[in-house]
C-alpha positions as CSV (number, residue, x, y, z in Angstrom):
1,X,-22.8,-12.8,-5.8
2,X,-20.0,-12.6,-9.2
3,X,-18.1,-9.4,-9.2
4,X,-16.4,-8.2,-12.1
5,X,-12.9,-7.7,-11.8
6,X,-9.9,-6.0,-13.1
7,X,-6.9,-8.2,-13.5
8,X,-5.2,-5.8,-11.3
9,X,-7.8,-6.0,-9.0
10,X,-8.3,-9.8,-9.1
11,X,-4.9,-9.6,-8.1
12,X,-5.6,-7.5,-5.2
13,X,-8.9,-10.0,-4.4
14,X,-5.8,-12.8,-5.2
15,X,-3.4,-11.9,-2.6
16,X,-5.1,-10.8,0.3
17,X,-7.0,-13.7,0.5
18,X,-3.7,-15.4,-0.1
19,X,-2.4,-14.0,3.3
20,X,-5.9,-14.7,5.2
21,X,-4.7,-18.3,4.6
22,X,-1.6,-17.7,6.4
23,X,-2.7,-18.8,9.6
24,X,-4.1,-21.8,7.9
25,X,-2.8,-24.9,9.3
26,X,-2.4,-26.1,5.8
27,X,-0.7,-23.2,4.0
28,X,1.7,-22.7,6.4
29,X,4.2,-19.6,3.7
30,X,3.0,-17.4,1.0
31,X,4.6,-19.4,-2.6
32,X,7.9,-17.1,-3.3
33,X,6.0,-17.2,-7.1
34,X,3.3,-15.1,-5.3
35,X,5.7,-13.2,-3.2
36,X,7.3,-12.6,-6.3
37,X,4.5,-11.5,-8.7
38,X,3.6,-9.4,-5.6
39,X,6.5,-7.8,-6.0
40,X,6.5,-7.0,-9.3
41,X,2.6,-5.5,-9.4
42,X,4.2,-3.4,-6.5
43,X,6.7,-2.6,-8.3
44,X,8.4,-0.5,-11.8
45,X,5.2,1.4,-13.6
46,X,7.7,0.5,-16.4
47,X,7.6,-3.9,-15.7
48,X,3.7,-4.7,-14.6
49,X,2.2,-8.4,-13.8
50,X,0.6,-9.2,-17.0
51,X,-2.3,-10.9,-16.9
52,X,-1.5,-14.1,-17.8
53,X,1.1,-14.4,-15.2
54,X,-2.0,-12.9,-13.5
55,X,-4.5,-15.9,-14.4
56,X,-2.1,-18.7,-14.1
57,X,-0.4,-18.2,-10.4
58,X,-5.2,-17.7,-10.1
59,X,-5.9,-21.1,-11.2
60,X,-3.0,-22.8,-9.9
61,X,-3.3,-21.4,-5.9
62,X,-7.2,-20.6,-6.6
63,X,-8.6,-23.3,-9.3
64,X,-12.4,-22.8,-8.8
65,X,-12.3,-19.4,-6.9
66,X,-12.1,-16.7,-10.6
67,X,-12.8,-17.6,-13.8
68,X,-11.6,-15.8,-16.5
69,X,-13.0,-14.1,-18.8
70,X,-12.2,-11.6,-22.7
71,X,-14.8,-10.3,-24.2
72,X,-14.1,-9.0,-27.6
73,X,-16.9,-6.2,-29.3
74,X,-17.3,-5.6,-33.1
75,X,-17.8,-2.0,-33.6
76,X,-20.1,-2.7,-37.1
77,X,-20.8,1.7,-36.9
78,X,-17.7,1.8,-38.3
79,X,-17.8,2.2,-41.8
80,X,-14.3,2.3,-42.5
81,X,-13.1,-1.9,-43.0
């Protein structure tokens, strides 16, 4: 079943999934860019891990596992435009 996640939730799921793969022979160590991104994610609130960087890392290390979507809503009831 597909789940809808915020970028932060997707990052947390991805990082947990990456950690679970460390015991797999094909994946011995966490990639440096993922470690750095997680440090940024957990770090200072003034410098957060952005949606674009999350998307790039998910596409690089987990192609097909996540689908990124962007939605815009037209607020037709607003007459000021």
